[in-house]
N, C-alpha and C positions, 0 to 999 in steps of 0.2 A: 520729543527732543527738540531743542531750539538750535537750528543750524548755525546761528551766529553767536552762540554763547559758549566759548571754549572752556573746557574743564582743565584746570591746571594741576599737574602732578610733576614735581621736580625730582630727578634722581641724578646723582653724579656718578660717573663711571670712571674708574681708574684707568689711565692710559696704558695700553699694552700694544704689542706689535700686531699690525693688521693681519688677519687671516684671509687667504684667498678663497673665494666662493664662486666657482664657475657654475654654469647651468647644470641641472641634474635632470635625468629622464624621469618623468612624472608618472606615478601609478594612476591609472584611470580604471575605476571599477575593480580595484585590487589587482591590476595586471600592468606589468612593465615589460615592454618589448624593445630591444636594442639591437641594431645591426653592428656586427663586430667592427666593420670598417668606419664606424662613426668616430673611432679613436685611431690615430695613426699607428701603424705597426712599429714595434720596437724590437731590438735584438734580431733574432733569426726568424721572426714571423714574416712570411712572404705573402704578398698579394697575388691571388690566383683567380682565374675564371674558367679553368679547364673542365670541371665536372658540372654538367647541367643539374638544375634542381635547387641551386642556391637562391637566396633572396637578395634584394638590394643590388649594389653594383659589383660585388666581389665577395670572396671569402678569404680567410687567412689559413696558411699551412705552416706548421712548425718545421723548419728546414734545418734547425741546429741539431746538435748531438742530444742523445737521451740524457735527461737529468732526473733519474729515478730517486736520487737521494739528496738532490740539491735544488730546492725550489728557488724562485726569485730571478730567473733568467728571462729576459724579454717581458718585463712587467707592463701590462696595459691596465689602465685604471678607468673605471666606469662609475661616475656618481649616479645614484638613483635616489628617489624620494618617494616614500610611502606615507599615506595619510590615515591608515588604520594599522594598529599594532597587531602582531600575530606571527604565525609561522608561514613563511613564503617558500614555496617550492622553486627550485632553480632547474631550468631545462635548457640545455645547449643543443642547438641544431648542428650536428656534427657528422663527420664522415671519416672512415679509415679504410685503407685498401689492402692491408695484409690479409692473406687467406686465413690466417689464424685470428679469430675474432678477439683474442685477448692481447694482440700486439698492435702497436701504433694507435692506441685507442684512448689516450688520456692526456690530461693537462693538470696543472696545479691551480687552485683557486683559494682565495681568502676574502673575508669580509672585515672591513673596518680595521685593517692592520692586525688581525688575529693570526692564528696559526694557519699555515698552508695545509690544504687538504687535497688529496688525490681525487679528481673527478674522472670517472671512466665510463665508457660505453661499450658493452659487449652483449653477446647473445644472438639469437636467431634474427636474421635480417639486417644486421648492422654492417656486415662487410660489403664494401662497394655500394653502399646506399646512404643517402642522407637520412638521419634519424634523430629522435629526441631523447634517446635513452641516456640518462644522467644519474650516476650513482656515486656515493662517497665511499671511500675506504679509509677508515681511521683505526689504526692499531689492530688491523686484522678484522675489524667489524665492518659490515656493509649496510648501507641504508640509502633511501632516496635522497638526492641532493636537496638541500634547503637550509634556511637560516631563520632563527627567530629575530624579527625586526621590530624596533620601537618606531613610533611616529617620528618622521624626520628624514634627514639626509643620511645616506650610507654610501660606502665605496666598495664595489666589487673589483678585485684585482685578479687577473689571469696571467699565468706565466707558463713557459714551455716545459714539457716533460718528455713526451715521446715523439721522436722524429716521424713525420708524416701525418700527424693528427691534424684534422681540418676543423675549423670553427666558422660558422656562417652567421648566426645570430643567437641571442639567448633571451629568455624571459623569466621573470619572477611572477608568481601568482599566489594569492591567498584564496582558499576555497576552490571553486570550480567556475571561474568566469568564462564566458564564450571567447573563442579565438585563441585559446592557450597553445594548441599545437597546430594551428593553421598558418601555413607560410604566407597566406594572403593577408594576415592581420597587419595593419599599418604600424610602423614603429611609433613608440611613444614620443611625446614632445619633450625636448630638452629646454627647460625654462627655469626661471627663478620662481618657484612656487607653483602650486596647482590650482586651477580654477574650479569653481563649483557654483551651484545655483544657476539662475538665468536672468537675462535682462531682455526687455522688449524695445521696440523702436521708439525713439523720442523725436522731437520736432526737427532734429538735424537730418532725419531720414534713415538713421541707422541705430543699432543697439549699442549702448556704451559697454565696452569691454575693459576690464581692469587688468593691468600688468605691472610687473616690477622690473626695474633696471638697476644695474650696479651690483650690490652685494648684500647678502643676508648676514654678513659679519658685523656684529655690534661694534667691535673695535675699529673696523675699517670706516664705519659711519658714512657710507656712500650709497645709501638706498634711496631710490626715487620711485614714487608711485605715479602711474599715469592711468587715465581713463579716457577713451575716445571711441566714437564721436559723441560729443555732447553739444548742446546748442551753443553757437558761436558767442564767445564772450560771457557766458553765464557765470554765476557765482556758485561755488560748491565747496565741498570738503571731502576728506577721506576720514573714515572712522574704523576702529578695530575693536574686536571683542573676543571673549573666551570661547563662545559656542557658535555653531551654525544653526540657523533657522531658515524657514522658507514660508513667509507669510506675506499677504498683500500689504503694500506700503506706498502711499501716494499713487502715482501712475505706474509704479513698478512693483518690485518684490524686496522685502527686507531679508537679507541673507545672513546677517550677523546678529547674535544675541548674547545673553548673559551680561556680565559686567562689560561695558563699552567705554571707549575713550575716543574723543574727537580731536583730530589734528586741526591746525590753523586753517580757516577758510581762505579761499583765494579765487581769482578770476581765471577763466579758461583763456588760453592763448589760441585763438581760432577755435577749433572744435576739440582741442585737447586740454583736459584738466590735469594738472600735475602738482606734486608736492615733494620737496626734498626733505626726507625724514632726518631729523637730528636727534640721535638717541640720548644726547646730554641735556635736552631742553624739553620743557613742557610735558604733555601727556606721553610722548614717546619714551620718556624715562621709565615707563612701566615695562618696556621691552628689554629683556636680558638674554644673554647666551643660554641656550638650552630651552628656551620657551617657544611655544607655538601660538600664533595668533591668526585671526581671520579678518580680512580687510574688505571694505566696500566703499565706492564713491557715491556721494549723495549731492544732487545739484538741482538748481531751479530750472523749471521749464514752463514758463508762463504761456508761451505760444501754444503749447499742447493742450491747454485748458485742464479740466479735471482738477486734481489737487494742486497743480502748479509746480510740482517737483517730481523727480524721478531718480532712479538708481542704476548703478552698473550691476554686473554679476559679482561673485565673491572670489577671493583669492586667499589660499592657505600659504603662510610663510613660516618656516621653521628656522630659528635663528641660532647662529654659532658664535663662538668667541671672536 
């Protein structure tokens, strides 16, 4: 590839109202872990620290009335992002105190604005103990809690159902990754996109790490890519492609493969290389709502010798309208 020969692809996008795209908790090795207090409580969810054994800074208890037939009270929304499609189990670290293990033991959940589902925890060892038991009840049928998820961003919503039910943290997982039911597992990162592949030290003294700022909404058109640290003042660019690879490339690794598109080259500001992506211009026109792409920074590094150029790690981005 010639780093200074841009490939031009023009696409015009019809103007639409911008969509909001906050950070999302990223799956790593097919596991997403989120503390309930990462989102502010709403309605009658109460912040508590009375019962030891919770993780993070607190847990939430539903202190409002029972809503057995009326979901949607005290809705809390948690954006997550997965990078492999499949069925993801949902487990909530929960607690209930009623001596009857079938009481005070449930909440409502839904995914991506779908139907509300009763999620409950009962059985041996659940009363007065933090536990991970999480089951769905749908029209009288019972199953382990979980959802089929496509690659990209999703929104889990939780609302109050039974007075006294407590929620500490939750996780989604595909397969059987390590740390699924360990309370010592660190919460996932809430970012725009998920990183992959690796980068080594360059002549700046550090390894270039790629990140996204702004929004993955195509209509908002406010995405910025950054990579740092890179050699001060160096020339480089960001490129994106359909696939992930992991092969030697210059002094680093090439993380992006398949059909690739190069964005306009530029010079680093100090040790930070950045690019404001304009979805209406040039190669960025290939990016549309509902598409997923992989990004990497590529920059000169003459002082390091060798091939004279290096790369950052990679970044997955899933785009919305």
